[in-house]
mmJSON file of the N, C-alpha and C atoms, coordinates in Angstrom:
{"data_MODEL":{"atom_site":{
"group_PDB":["ATOM","ATOM","ATOM","ATOM","ATOM","ATOM","ATOM","ATOM","ATOM","ATOM","ATOM","ATOM","ATOM","ATOM","ATOM","ATOM","ATOM","ATOM","ATOM","ATOM","ATOM","ATOM","ATOM","ATOM","ATOM","ATOM","ATOM","ATOM","ATOM","ATOM","ATOM","ATOM","ATOM","ATOM","ATOM","ATOM","ATOM","ATOM","ATOM","ATOM","ATOM","ATOM","ATOM","ATOM","ATOM","ATOM","ATOM","ATOM","ATOM","ATOM","ATOM","ATOM","ATOM","ATOM","ATOM","ATOM","ATOM","ATOM","ATOM","ATOM","ATOM","ATOM","ATOM","ATOM","ATOM","ATOM","ATOM","ATOM","ATOM","ATOM","ATOM","ATOM","ATOM","ATOM","ATOM","ATOM","ATOM","ATOM","ATOM","ATOM","ATOM","ATOM","ATOM","ATOM","ATOM","ATOM","ATOM","ATOM","ATOM","ATOM","ATOM","ATOM","ATOM","ATOM","ATOM","ATOM","ATOM","ATOM","ATOM","ATOM","ATOM","ATOM","ATOM","ATOM","ATOM","ATOM","ATOM","ATOM","ATOM","ATOM","ATOM","ATOM","ATOM","ATOM","ATOM","ATOM","ATOM","ATOM","ATOM","ATOM","ATOM","ATOM","ATOM","ATOM","ATOM","ATOM","ATOM","ATOM","ATOM","ATOM","ATOM","ATOM","ATOM","ATOM","ATOM","ATOM","ATOM","ATOM","ATOM","ATOM","ATOM","ATOM","ATOM","ATOM","ATOM","ATOM","ATOM","ATOM","ATOM","ATOM","ATOM","ATOM","ATOM","ATOM","ATOM","ATOM","ATOM","ATOM","ATOM","ATOM","ATOM","ATOM","ATOM","ATOM","ATOM","ATOM","ATOM","ATOM","ATOM","ATOM","ATOM","ATOM","ATOM","ATOM","ATOM","ATOM","ATOM","ATOM","ATOM","ATOM"],
"id":[1,2,3,4,5,6,7,8,9,10,11,12,13,14,15,16,17,18,19,20,21,22,23,24,25,26,27,28,29,30,31,32,33,34,35,36,37,38,39,40,41,42,43,44,45,46,47,48,49,50,51,52,53,54,55,56,57,58,59,60,61,62,63,64,65,66,67,68,69,70,71,72,73,74,75,76,77,78,79,80,81,82,83,84,85,86,87,88,89,90,91,92,93,94,95,96,97,98,99,100,101,102,103,104,105,106,107,108,109,110,111,112,113,114,115,116,117,118,119,120,121,122,123,124,125,126,127,128,129,130,131,132,133,134,135,136,137,138,139,140,141,142,143,144,145,146,147,148,149,150,151,152,153,154,155,156,157,158,159,160,161,162,163,164,165,166,167,168,169,170,171,172,173,174,175,176,177,178,179,180],
"type_symbol":["N","C","C","N","C","C","N","C","C","N","C","C","N","C","C","N","C","C","N","C","C","N","C","C","N","C","C","N","C","C","N","C","C","N","C","C","N","C","C","N","C","C","N","C","C","N","C","C","N","C","C","N","C","C","N","C","C","N","C","C","N","C","C","N","C","C","N","C","C","N","C","C","N","C","C","N","C","C","N","C","C","N","C","C","N","C","C","N","C","C","N","C","C","N","C","C","N","C","C","N","C","C","N","C","C","N","C","C","N","C","C","N","C","C","N","C","C","N","C","C","N","C","C","N","C","C","N","C","C","N","C","C","N","C","C","N","C","C","N","C","C","N","C","C","N","C","C","N","C","C","N","C","C","N","C","C","N","C","C","N","C","C","N","C","C","N","C","C","N","C","C","N","C","C","N","C","C","N","C","C"],
"label_atom_id":["N","CA","C","N","CA","C","N","CA","C","N","CA","C","N","CA","C","N","CA","C","N","CA","C","N","CA","C","N","CA","C","N","CA","C","N","CA","C","N","CA","C","N","CA","C","N","CA","C","N","CA","C","N","CA","C","N","CA","C","N","CA","C","N","CA","C","N","CA","C","N","CA","C","N","CA","C","N","CA","C","N","CA","C","N","CA","C","N","CA","C","N","CA","C","N","CA","C","N","CA","C","N","CA","C","N","CA","C","N","CA","C","N","CA","C","N","CA","C","N","CA","C","N","CA","C","N","CA","C","N","CA","C","N","CA","C","N","CA","C","N","CA","C","N","CA","C","N","CA","C","N","CA","C","N","CA","C","N","CA","C","N","CA","C","N","CA","C","N","CA","C","N","CA","C","N","CA","C","N","CA","C","N","CA","C","N","CA","C","N","CA","C","N","CA","C","N","CA","C","N","CA","C","N","CA","C","N","CA","C"],
"label_alt_id":[null,null,null,null,null,null,null,null,null,null,null,null,null,null,null,null,null,null,null,null,null,null,null,null,null,null,null,null,null,null,null,null,null,null,null,null,null,null,null,null,null,null,null,null,null,null,null,null,null,null,null,null,null,null,null,null,null,null,null,null,null,null,null,null,null,null,null,null,null,null,null,null,null,null,null,null,null,null,null,null,null,null,null,null,null,null,null,null,null,null,null,null,null,null,null,null,null,null,null,null,null,null,null,null,null,null,null,null,null,null,null,null,null,null,null,null,null,null,null,null,null,null,null,null,null,null,null,null,null,null,null,null,null,null,null,null,null,null,null,null,null,null,null,null,null,null,null,null,null,null,null,null,null,null,null,null,null,null,null,null,null,null,null,null,null,null,null,null,null,null,null,null,null,null,null,null,null,null,null,null],
"label_comp_id":["MET","MET","MET","SER","SER","SER","GLN","GLN","GLN","HIS","HIS","HIS","PRO","PRO","PRO","ILE","ILE","ILE","PRO","PRO","PRO","ASN","ASN","ASN","GLN","GLN","GLN","ALA","ALA","ALA","VAL","VAL","VAL","GLY","GLY","GLY","LYS","LYS","LYS","LEU","LEU","LEU","ARG","ARG","ARG","TYR","TYR","TYR","PRO","PRO","PRO","THR","THR","THR","PRO","PRO","PRO","THR","THR","THR","SER","SER","SER","THR","THR","THR","PRO","PRO","PRO","THR","THR","THR","ARG","ARG","ARG","LYS","LYS","LYS","GLU","GLU","GLU","LYS","LYS","LYS","PHE","PHE","PHE","LYS","LYS","LYS","ALA","ALA","ALA","VAL","VAL","VAL","ALA","ALA","ALA","ARG","ARG","ARG","THR","THR","THR","ALA","ALA","ALA","ALA","ALA","ALA","GLU","GLU","GLU","PHE","PHE","PHE","THR","THR","THR","GLY","GLY","GLY","PHE","PHE","PHE","VAL","VAL","VAL","ILE","ILE","ILE","ILE","ILE","ILE","SER","SER","SER","VAL","VAL","VAL","LEU","LEU","LEU","ALA","ALA","ALA","VAL","VAL","VAL","THR","THR","THR","GLY","GLY","GLY","ALA","ALA","ALA","TYR","TYR","TYR","ALA","ALA","ALA","LEU","LEU","LEU","VAL","VAL","VAL","PHE","PHE","PHE","GLY","GLY","GLY","GLY","GLY","GLY"],
"label_asym_id":["A","A","A","A","A","A","A","A","A","A","A","A","A","A","A","A","A","A","A","A","A","A","A","A","A","A","A","A","A","A","A","A","A","A","A","A","A","A","A","A","A","A","A","A","A","A","A","A","A","A","A","A","A","A","A","A","A","A","A","A","A","A","A","A","A","A","A","A","A","A","A","A","A","A","A","A","A","A","A","A","A","A","A","A","A","A","A","A","A","A","A","A","A","A","A","A","A","A","A","A","A","A","A","A","A","A","A","A","A","A","A","A","A","A","A","A","A","A","A","A","A","A","A","A","A","A","A","A","A","A","A","A","A","A","A","A","A","A","A","A","A","A","A","A","A","A","A","A","A","A","A","A","A","A","A","A","A","A","A","A","A","A","A","A","A","A","A","A","A","A","A","A","A","A","A","A","A","A","A","A"],
"label_entity_id":["1","1","1","1","1","1","1","1","1","1","1","1","1","1","1","1","1","1","1","1","1","1","1","1","1","1","1","1","1","1","1","1","1","1","1","1","1","1","1","1","1","1","1","1","1","1","1","1","1","1","1","1","1","1","1","1","1","1","1","1","1","1","1","1","1","1","1","1","1","1","1","1","1","1","1","1","1","1","1","1","1","1","1","1","1","1","1","1","1","1","1","1","1","1","1","1","1","1","1","1","1","1","1","1","1","1","1","1","1","1","1","1","1","1","1","1","1","1","1","1","1","1","1","1","1","1","1","1","1","1","1","1","1","1","1","1","1","1","1","1","1","1","1","1","1","1","1","1","1","1","1","1","1","1","1","1","1","1","1","1","1","1","1","1","1","1","1","1","1","1","1","1","1","1","1","1","1","1","1","1"],
"label_seq_id":[1,1,1,2,2,2,3,3,3,4,4,4,5,5,5,6,6,6,7,7,7,8,8,8,9,9,9,10,10,10,11,11,11,12,12,12,13,13,13,14,14,14,15,15,15,16,16,16,17,17,17,18,18,18,19,19,19,20,20,20,21,21,21,22,22,22,23,23,23,24,24,24,25,25,25,26,26,26,27,27,27,28,28,28,29,29,29,30,30,30,31,31,31,32,32,32,33,33,33,34,34,34,35,35,35,36,36,36,37,37,37,38,38,38,39,39,39,40,40,40,41,41,41,42,42,42,43,43,43,44,44,44,45,45,45,46,46,46,47,47,47,48,48,48,49,49,49,50,50,50,51,51,51,52,52,52,53,53,53,54,54,54,55,55,55,56,56,56,57,57,57,58,58,58,59,59,59,60,60,60],
"pdbx_PDB_ins_code":[null,null,null,null,null,null,null,null,null,null,null,null,null,null,null,null,null,null,null,null,null,null,null,null,null,null,null,null,null,null,null,null,null,null,null,null,null,null,null,null,null,null,null,null,null,null,null,null,null,null,null,null,null,null,null,null,null,null,null,null,null,null,null,null,null,null,null,null,null,null,null,null,null,null,null,null,null,null,null,null,null,null,null,null,null,null,null,null,null,null,null,null,null,null,null,null,null,null,null,null,null,null,null,null,null,null,null,null,null,null,null,null,null,null,null,null,null,null,null,null,null,null,null,null,null,null,null,null,null,null,null,null,null,null,null,null,null,null,null,null,null,null,null,null,null,null,null,null,null,null,null,null,null,null,null,null,null,null,null,null,null,null,null,null,null,null,null,null,null,null,null,null,null,null,null,null,null,null,null,null],
"Cartn_x":[85.308,85.995,86.865,86.586,87.729,87.165,88.019,87.727,87.984,87.309,87.623,88.159,89.404,89.675,88.594,88.582,87.623,88.417,87.723,88.231,88.768,89.473,90.122,88.721,87.805,86.648,85.904,85.876,84.831,85.293,86.754,87.323,87.368,87.561,87.484,86.075,84.98,83.829,83.563,83.928,83.823,84.788,85.769,86.908,86.246,85.621,85.333,83.813,83.402,81.973,81.961,82.722,82.966,84.21,84.272,85.642,86.14,85.312,85.92,86.718,86.177,87.113,88.137,89.069,90.115,89.778,89.869,89.181,89.587,89.004,89.121,90.175,90.633,91.527,90.87,89.613,88.78,88.283,88.07,87.776,88.802,90.12,91.038,91.606,91.3,91.544,90.461,89.302,88.363,88.874,89.401,89.748,90.858,91.756,93.005,92.486,91.924,91.263,90.65,89.758,89.02,90.005,91.045,91.657,92.418,93.117,93.866,93.069,91.464,90.887,90.752,90.514,90.295,91.753,92.744,94.009,94.179,93.973,94.06,93.18,92.123,91.041,91.452,92.003,92.49,93.669,94.73,95.648,95.528,94.42,93.877,93.068,92.326,91.747,92.797,93.955,94.881,95.297,95.801,96.565,95.875,94.376,93.728,93.45,93.375,93.197,94.484,95.764,96.82,97.121,96.639,96.753,95.905,94.813,93.472,94.271,94.48,95.213,96.321,97.325,98.399,97.824,96.855,96.289,95.69,95.086,94.396,95.364,96.194,97.417,98.167,98.511,99.431,98.845,97.725,96.916,96.933,97.093,97.182,98.391],
"Cartn_y":[-26.211,-27.163,-28.192,-28.694,-29.517,-31.248,-31.956,-33.42,-34.102,-34.828,-35.83,-37.269,-37.867,-39.008,-39.959,-41.16,-42.341,-42.86,-43.065,-43.693,-45.53,-45.708,-47.108,-48.366,-47.889,-48.701,-48.762,-47.858,-47.587,-48.455,-48.403,-49.21,-50.578,-50.99,-52.234,-53.119,-52.309,-52.744,-52.918,-51.985,-52.036,-53.233,-53.408,-54.562,-55.84,-56.222,-57.395,-57.432,-58.672,-58.724,-58.607,-59.051,-58.959,-58.24,-56.809,-56.211,-56.509,-56.937,-57.242,-58.278,-59.516,-60.723,-60.505,-61.257,-61.449,-62.291,-61.581,-62.228,-63.602,-64.569,-65.775,-65.697,-66.794,-67.142,-66.619,-67.14,-67.164,-65.362,-65.088,-63.373,-62.708,-62.931,-62.406,-62.619,-63.872,-63.992,-63.315,-63.057,-62.164,-60.781,-60.327,-58.944,-58.641,-59.636,-59.411,-59.772,-60.523,-60.955,-59.541,-59.055,-57.771,-56.878,-56.512,-55.535,-55.74,-57.056,-57.33,-57.326,-57.681,-57.284,-55.997,-54.972,-53.529,-52.772,-53.369,-52.749,-53.396,-54.529,-55.077,-54.173,-54.114,-53.165,-51.669,-51.274,-49.819,-49.778,-50.888,-51.011,-51.044,-52.005,-51.814,-50.679,-50.04,-48.744,-47.766,-47.904,-47.023,-46.985,-48.277,-48.67,-48.069,-48.465,-48.458,-46.79,-45.916,-44.577,-43.964,-44.482,-43.873,-44.188,-45.339,-45.854,-45.149,-44.862,-44.213,-42.695,-42.351,-40.61,-40.662,-41.666,-41.664,-41.743,-42.734,-42.695,-41.598,-40.938,-39.328,-38.608,-38.477,-37.318,-37.753,-38.707,-39.211,-39.935,-39.989,-40.478,-41.943,-42.566,-44.214,-44.678],
"Cartn_z":[67.073,66.29,66.728,67.939,68.53,68.387,67.601,67.43,68.569,68.914,69.852,69.3,69.757,69.257,70.052,69.197,69.845,70.932,71.898,73.226,72.926,73.669,73.482,73.654,74.545,74.671,73.45,72.734,71.465,70.414,70.467,69.271,69.52,70.756,71.143,71.001,71.177,70.875,69.25,68.417,66.918,66.656,67.294,66.696,67.208,68.454,69.13,69.499,69.252,70.038,71.77,71.99,73.553,74.052,74.269,74.476,76.089,77.007,78.41,78.363,77.676,77.753,76.623,76.73,75.734,74.465,73.234,72.184,71.804,71.157,70.901,69.766,69.493,68.166,66.897,66.582,65.554,65.407,66.571,66.82,66.202,66.694,66.371,64.625,64.336,62.965,61.993,62.471,61.766,61.658,62.764,62.661,62.087,61.764,61.148,59.406,59.315,57.909,57.362,58.215,57.837,57.398,58.393,58.003,56.919,56.673,55.234,54.226,54.295,53.146,52.831,53.73,53.717,52.85,53.543,52.781,51.529,51.398,49.946,49.022,49.181,48.602,48.286,49.353,49.304,48.332,48.533,47.502,45.852,45.749,44.407,43.774,44.861,44.163,43.871,44.846,44.418,43.365,42.987,41.696,40.5,40.697,39.26,39.462,40.41,40.214,39.66,40.137,39.695,38.062,37.715,36.554,35.464,36.334,35.316,35.096,36.275,35.907,35.376,35.216,34.181,32.836,32.544,31.125,30.64,31.426,31.166,30.995,31.535,31.308,30.359,29.877,29.126,27.794,28.012,26.614,26.553,27.638,27.422,26.629],
"occupancy":[1.0,1.0,1.0,1.0,1.0,1.0,1.0,1.0,1.0,1.0,1.0,1.0,1.0,1.0,1.0,1.0,1.0,1.0,1.0,1.0,1.0,1.0,1.0,1.0,1.0,1.0,1.0,1.0,1.0,1.0,1.0,1.0,1.0,1.0,1.0,1.0,1.0,1.0,1.0,1.0,1.0,1.0,1.0,1.0,1.0,1.0,1.0,1.0,1.0,1.0,1.0,1.0,1.0,1.0,1.0,1.0,1.0,1.0,1.0,1.0,1.0,1.0,1.0,1.0,1.0,1.0,1.0,1.0,1.0,1.0,1.0,1.0,1.0,1.0,1.0,1.0,1.0,1.0,1.0,1.0,1.0,1.0,1.0,1.0,1.0,1.0,1.0,1.0,1.0,1.0,1.0,1.0,1.0,1.0,1.0,1.0,1.0,1.0,1.0,1.0,1.0,1.0,1.0,1.0,1.0,1.0,1.0,1.0,1.0,1.0,1.0,1.0,1.0,1.0,1.0,1.0,1.0,1.0,1.0,1.0,1.0,1.0,1.0,1.0,1.0,1.0,1.0,1.0,1.0,1.0,1.0,1.0,1.0,1.0,1.0,1.0,1.0,1.0,1.0,1.0,1.0,1.0,1.0,1.0,1.0,1.0,1.0,1.0,1.0,1.0,1.0,1.0,1.0,1.0,1.0,1.0,1.0,1.0,1.0,1.0,1.0,1.0,1.0,1.0,1.0,1.0,1.0,1.0,1.0,1.0,1.0,1.0,1.0,1.0,1.0,1.0,1.0,1.0,1.0,1.0],
"B_iso_or_equiv":[0.0,0.0,0.0,0.0,0.0,0.0,0.0,0.0,0.0,0.0,0.0,0.0,0.0,0.0,0.0,0.0,0.0,0.0,0.0,0.0,0.0,0.0,0.0,0.0,0.0,0.0,0.0,0.0,0.0,0.0,0.0,0.0,0.0,0.0,0.0,0.0,0.0,0.0,0.0,0.0,0.0,0.0,0.0,0.0,0.0,0.0,0.0,0.0,0.0,0.0,0.0,0.0,0.0,0.0,0.0,0.0,0.0,0.0,0.0,0.0,0.0,0.0,0.0,0.0,0.0,0.0,0.0,0.0,0.0,0.0,0.0,0.0,0.0,0.0,0.0,0.0,0.0,0.0,0.0,0.0,0.0,0.0,0.0,0.0,0.0,0.0,0.0,0.0,0.0,0.0,0.0,0.0,0.0,0.0,0.0,0.0,0.0,0.0,0.0,0.0,0.0,0.0,0.0,0.0,0.0,0.0,0.0,0.0,0.0,0.0,0.0,0.0,0.0,0.0,0.0,0.0,0.0,0.0,0.0,0.0,0.0,0.0,0.0,0.0,0.0,0.0,0.0,0.0,0.0,0.0,0.0,0.0,0.0,0.0,0.0,0.0,0.0,0.0,0.0,0.0,0.0,0.0,0.0,0.0,0.0,0.0,0.0,0.0,0.0,0.0,0.0,0.0,0.0,0.0,0.0,0.0,0.0,0.0,0.0,0.0,0.0,0.0,0.0,0.0,0.0,0.0,0.0,0.0,0.0,0.0,0.0,0.0,0.0,0.0,0.0,0.0,0.0,0.0,0.0,0.0],
"pdbx_formal_charge":[null,null,null,null,null,null,null,null,null,null,null,null,null,null,null,null,null,null,null,null,null,null,null,null,null,null,null,null,null,null,null,null,null,null,null,null,null,null,null,null,null,null,null,null,null,null,null,null,null,null,null,null,null,null,null,null,null,null,null,null,null,null,null,null,null,null,null,null,null,null,null,null,null,null,null,null,null,null,null,null,null,null,null,null,null,null,null,null,null,null,null,null,null,null,null,null,null,null,null,null,null,null,null,null,null,null,null,null,null,null,null,null,null,null,null,null,null,null,null,null,null,null,null,null,null,null,null,null,null,null,null,null,null,null,null,null,null,null,null,null,null,null,null,null,null,null,null,null,null,null,null,null,null,null,null,null,null,null,null,null,null,null,null,null,null,null,null,null,null,null,null,null,null,null,null,null,null,null,null,null],
"auth_seq_id":[1,1,1,2,2,2,3,3,3,4,4,4,5,5,5,6,6,6,7,7,7,8,8,8,9,9,9,10,10,10,11,11,11,12,12,12,13,13,13,14,14,14,15,15,15,16,16,16,17,17,17,18,18,18,19,19,19,20,20,20,21,21,21,22,22,22,23,23,23,24,24,24,25,25,25,26,26,26,27,27,27,28,28,28,29,29,29,30,30,30,31,31,31,32,32,32,33,33,33,34,34,34,35,35,35,36,36,36,37,37,37,38,38,38,39,39,39,40,40,40,41,41,41,42,42,42,43,43,43,44,44,44,45,45,45,46,46,46,47,47,47,48,48,48,49,49,49,50,50,50,51,51,51,52,52,52,53,53,53,54,54,54,55,55,55,56,56,56,57,57,57,58,58,58,59,59,59,60,60,60],
"auth_comp_id":["MET","MET","MET","SER","SER","SER","GLN","GLN","GLN","HIS","HIS","HIS","PRO","PRO","PRO","ILE","ILE","ILE","PRO","PRO","PRO","ASN","ASN","ASN","GLN","GLN","GLN","ALA","ALA","ALA","VAL","VAL","VAL","GLY","GLY","GLY","LYS","LYS","LYS","LEU","LEU","LEU","ARG","ARG","ARG","TYR","TYR","TYR","PRO","PRO","PRO","THR","THR","THR","PRO","PRO","PRO","THR","THR","THR","SER","SER","SER","THR","THR","THR","PRO","PRO","PRO","THR","THR","THR","ARG","ARG","ARG","LYS","LYS","LYS","GLU","GLU","GLU","LYS","LYS","LYS","PHE","PHE","PHE","LYS","LYS","LYS","ALA","ALA","ALA","VAL","VAL","VAL","ALA","ALA","ALA","ARG","ARG","ARG","THR","THR","THR","ALA","ALA","ALA","ALA","ALA","ALA","GLU","GLU","GLU","PHE","PHE","PHE","THR","THR","THR","GLY","GLY","GLY","PHE","PHE","PHE","VAL","VAL","VAL","ILE","ILE","ILE","ILE","ILE","ILE","SER","SER","SER","VAL","VAL","VAL","LEU","LEU","LEU","ALA","ALA","ALA","VAL","VAL","VAL","THR","THR","THR","GLY","GLY","GLY","ALA","ALA","ALA","TYR","TYR","TYR","ALA","ALA","ALA","LEU","LEU","LEU","VAL","VAL","VAL","PHE","PHE","PHE","GLY","GLY","GLY","GLY","GLY","GLY"],
"auth_asym_id":["A","A","A","A","A","A","A","A","A","A","A","A","A","A","A","A","A","A","A","A","A","A","A","A","A","A","A","A","A","A","A","A","A","A","A","A","A","A","A","A","A","A","A","A","A","A","A","A","A","A","A","A","A","A","A","A","A","A","A","A","A","A","A","A","A","A","A","A","A","A","A","A","A","A","A","A","A","A","A","A","A","A","A","A","A","A","A","A","A","A","A","A","A","A","A","A","A","A","A","A","A","A","A","A","A","A","A","A","A","A","A","A","A","A","A","A","A","A","A","A","A","A","A","A","A","A","A","A","A","A","A","A","A","A","A","A","A","A","A","A","A","A","A","A","A","A","A","A","A","A","A","A","A","A","A","A","A","A","A","A","A","A","A","A","A","A","A","A","A","A","A","A","A","A","A","A","A","A","A","A"],
"auth_atom_id":["N","CA","C","N","CA","C","N","CA","C","N","CA","C","N","CA","C","N","CA","C","N","CA","C","N","CA","C","N","CA","C","N","CA","C","N","CA","C","N","CA","C","N","CA","C","N","CA","C","N","CA","C","N","CA","C","N","CA","C","N","CA","C","N","CA","C","N","CA","C","N","CA","C","N","CA","C","N","CA","C","N","CA","C","N","CA","C","N","CA","C","N","CA","C","N","CA","C","N","CA","C","N","CA","C","N","CA","C","N","CA","C","N","CA","C","N","CA","C","N","CA","C","N","CA","C","N","CA","C","N","CA","C","N","CA","C","N","CA","C","N","CA","C","N","CA","C","N","CA","C","N","CA","C","N","CA","C","N","CA","C","N","CA","C","N","CA","C","N","CA","C","N","CA","C","N","CA","C","N","CA","C","N","CA","C","N","CA","C","N","CA","C","N","CA","C","N","CA","C","N","CA","C","N","CA","C","N","CA","C"],
"pdbx_PDB_model_num":[1,1,1,1,1,1,1,1,1,1,1,1,1,1,1,1,1,1,1,1,1,1,1,1,1,1,1,1,1,1,1,1,1,1,1,1,1,1,1,1,1,1,1,1,1,1,1,1,1,1,1,1,1,1,1,1,1,1,1,1,1,1,1,1,1,1,1,1,1,1,1,1,1,1,1,1,1,1,1,1,1,1,1,1,1,1,1,1,1,1,1,1,1,1,1,1,1,1,1,1,1,1,1,1,1,1,1,1,1,1,1,1,1,1,1,1,1,1,1,1,1,1,1,1,1,1,1,1,1,1,1,1,1,1,1,1,1,1,1,1,1,1,1,1,1,1,1,1,1,1,1,1,1,1,1,1,1,1,1,1,1,1,1,1,1,1,1,1,1,1,1,1,1,1,1,1,1,1,1,1]
}}}
């Protein structure tokens, strides 16, 4: 049951279409925008979950 961490090459391939060359400004922006969108979605879902749990426990 040993879990292997993802090697850096695989992460680079996921993040950028061309891992060997340095990413262009557009590719960098896309990666940052995607990360920001995921983070924002995670925060919204977390807030909704906490609010829903609070409403359930304390009866709204």
